[in-house]
C-alpha angles and dihedrals in degrees: 000000000000113000124201133206089249092064095254119130123208114206113191114193126223108222134196134195119202089343094309123111117253116227119197130007087085120208114209132179119204116205135175123237091277093053097253108150109242097175149340132217133192123183094192111114103188133037111255107241109150120168091204130036097186118113117247092212116059116245091238090064093050099053107109129228087247090065097246107157115220127223124204117248145155117261114214094180109119099329122013112252142149111272143172114240122198117250124192141176121235124218082258092060091239118136116245121223127223091279093050090256122130107262131191089207097056109096 
C-alpha cells in the first residue's frame, strides 16, 4: 500500500499466471483513508491465455555479463508472452522485484 498526504491509498497487486509472476499490465486499487474503494485501474490490454509457459530462449543464454540472474515471468506489456526478468541482489541481500523494489516473491 502506498499512502499519500491527501489520505488516498494506492494498492498495487502482484499477479501470477500458472505460478509465474506477471510483469506489466499493472492492476491498482485506489482507496480513501477508511478503505472505501474509489477507483481501480488495469493497464493490461489483453487477457493472458498462453498454451505454453516455457521460455523459448534458454536461461544460460540470458545471464548477463554483470552476473544478473534472470527469472522467468509473464510479460503483460502489449501482448502476453513468456519473458525473462532481471533479478538482482542488493547489498542488503534482499531480492529486487521487476520494478527495483524489494519483493517477498522474488526468489
